[in-house]
C-alpha positions, 0 to 999 in steps of 0.5 A, a space after each residue: 773443964 766439961 767433956 766435949 759433946 759426943 754424937 750418936 749415930 744418926 736416926 734411921 728414917 725417911 727425911 722429914 723435910 722431903 716428906 713434908 714438901 711432897 705432902 704439901 705439893 700434892 695438897 696444893 696441886 689438888 687445890 689447883 685442880 678446883 680453884 681458878 684464879 682467872 675468874 672462871 667457875 670456882 669450887 663452891 664455898 660452904 655458904 653457897 646454895 645446894 643448887 650452886 654446888 650441884 651445878 659445879 659438880 655436874 659440870 666439873 666432876 673431873 676436876 673434883 676427882 683429880 682434887 680427891 686423888 691428889 689430896 688423898 695422896 697427900 695424906 700418905 707422906 703426912 702420916 709417914 712424917 708423923 710416925 717418923 717425927 715421933 720416932 726421932 723425938 724419942 731417939 733424941 731423948 724426949 720421954 714426955 706425953 707431948 710426942 704422943 699428943 703429936 702422934 694422936 694429932 698427926 694421925 687424926 689429921 691424916 685420917 680426916 684428910 683421907 676421909 674428906 678426899 674420899 667423900 669428895 670422890 663420892 661427890 664426883 661420882 657420876 649421878 651423885 650431883 643430880 641430887 642437890 640434897 644428897 650432894 649438899 649433905 656430902 659437901 658439908 661432911 667433906 668440909 667438916 673432915 677437911 676443915 675443922 677436922 684438919 686444922 684442930 688436930 694439925 695444931 695438936 701435931 705442931 704443939 706436940 712437936 714444939 713443946 718437947 723440942 723447946 725443952 731440949 733446944 732441938 729447934 730454933 726459938 723463932 720456929 718454936 714461937 711460930 709453931 705455938 702460934 699456929 697451934 693456937 690458931 688451929 685450936 681456935 678454928 674449933 669455933 667454926 663449928 658454932 660460928 662462921 666468923 671463925 672460918 679464917 682460922 682454918 686456912 691460917 692454920 693449914 697453909 702456915 702449918 704446912 710451911 712449919 712442918 717443912 722447915 721443922 723437918 729440915 731443922 730437927 736434928 737426926 743425931 743425939 748430942 749426949 751432953 745436951 740430953 744429960 744436961 737437960 735430964 730431969 727437966 719437964 720434957 
């Protein structure tokens, strides 16, 4: 008769689910500052002219500044989430490259999110919007950091969590499958650099990805079950 599983002390670290909720809330609040649902002025898309971009930032620099402030703040809990989830996976017995891929993807996501926010802050600075050519160049730089620069590494973060968690059965199967689909969409968003038809892959990665990080943060165990890890030893972690 097998011996019952024993539980180790809990992993010491900030709560993953709460970190993801805070990061998501700050990011969405930043979007709310510049996105209108009432038919008023809207944040310009990458397909719009430099003059349209200039008019928006000349008249709505305050909204852009608030967006930059909140989305820069959103990068902080996501960075802490990345460091904590990698530490927890190591604590739970993962010894594979996947956690280092997650670390790389998460930190790249955070750095690019922060860079996009800081470029947006520059665009909202008085006088910048008076030069449409400079403003348009800054806009595309912010879009690159916050678009493909966000979705591709976010996919790596999610895949780096999913695959080791699948081997050790640390997350529900449905959540693993959902994560792998989001990760695939994130990598496909890379195509946006050569064709605008791939643009939808960015929001299809970003918003479901936030939801996935929240759910995974609450679902990932914080205690190592000795029997489970011993039985899983030798598998492709």
